[in-house]
C-alpha positions as CSV (number, residue, x, y, z in Angstrom):
1,M,-18.2,-26.3,14.8
2,S,-17.5,-29.4,13.5
3,D,-18.7,-32.1,15.3
4,I,-14.8,-32.8,15.3
5,D,-13.7,-29.3,16.4
6,R,-15.9,-29.2,19.3
7,R,-14.4,-32.6,20.7
8,R,-11.5,-31.1,20.5
9,A,-12.8,-27.9,22.1
10,I,-14.0,-30.2,24.7
11,H,-10.4,-31.9,24.9
12,D,-8.7,-28.9,25.0
13,L,-11.2,-27.3,27.6
14,E,-9.8,-26.8,31.9
15,A,-11.9,-27.6,34.6
16,T,-12.8,-23.9,35.4
17,L,-15.6,-24.0,37.6
18,R,-15.6,-27.3,40.5
19,V,-18.8,-27.9,42.6
20,G,-18.0,-29.0,45.8
21,K,-20.1,-29.6,49.4
22,G,-21.7,-26.8,48.6
23,G,-23.9,-28.2,45.6
24,V,-25.2,-27.9,42.9
25,E,-27.1,-24.6,44.0
26,A,-24.1,-22.6,45.3
27,V,-22.4,-22.8,41.6
28,A,-25.2,-21.9,39.2
29,D,-25.4,-18.1,39.2
30,E,-21.4,-18.9,38.3
31,L,-22.1,-21.1,35.6
32,A,-24.0,-18.5,34.2
33,S,-21.5,-16.1,34.4
34,Q,-18.9,-17.9,32.9
35,L,-21.1,-19.1,29.9
36,E,-21.7,-15.3,28.9
37,D,-18.3,-14.8,28.6
38,R,-17.5,-18.1,26.7
39,S,-19.6,-20.9,24.6
40,L,-18.8,-23.8,26.3
41,V,-17.7,-24.5,30.9
42,K,-16.5,-27.5,32.2
43,V,-17.6,-28.9,35.8
44,K,-15.9,-30.8,37.7
45,F,-18.1,-32.6,40.3
46,L,-16.1,-33.4,43.1
47,R,-16.7,-36.8,45.5
48,A,-18.6,-34.7,48.3
49,A,-21.0,-33.2,45.2
50,R,-21.9,-36.7,44.7
51,G,-22.8,-37.9,48.1
52,G,-25.3,-41.6,46.5
53,T,-25.8,-39.8,43.1
54,D,-24.3,-39.7,39.5
55,A,-22.4,-36.6,37.5
56,E,-24.6,-36.7,35.0
57,T,-28.4,-36.2,37.1
58,L,-26.3,-33.5,39.0
59,A,-25.8,-32.6,35.8
60,A,-28.7,-32.2,34.4
61,D,-29.6,-30.7,37.4
62,L,-26.9,-27.6,37.5
63,A,-28.4,-27.6,33.6
64,A,-31.4,-26.7,35.2
65,R,-30.6,-24.3,37.9
66,S,-28.3,-21.8,35.0
67,G,-30.5,-22.0,32.1
68,S,-28.0,-24.0,30.2
69,T,-27.7,-27.2,28.2
70,V,-25.2,-30.6,28.4
71,V,-23.3,-31.2,25.8
72,E,-20.7,-34.0,27.5
73,T,-20.6,-35.8,30.8
74,R,-17.7,-38.4,30.9
75,G,-16.8,-39.5,34.3
76,H,-17.3,-36.9,37.1
77,T,-17.1,-34.2,34.8
78,A,-19.6,-32.4,32.3
79,V,-19.6,-30.0,29.5
80,F,-22.1,-26.9,29.9
81,E,-23.3,-24.7,26.2
82,V,-26.3,-21.8,26.9
């Protein structure tokens, strides 16, 4: 997949997972499960999850817990792949 095609795919993705007050621990298994079926998964970090940290830190933690890689973080949203 070229960079342009990848950016289009990321842009067109809907966030299928939301991280709330339960934190990244609560959704790590679900992210891993979704990545078995899809090449990219977009995750939205809600205000309750962010607390005093930023989306990049939460995304890195979620990637480590789910065995995935962070493709892109923009605002309060991150895209993951295996």
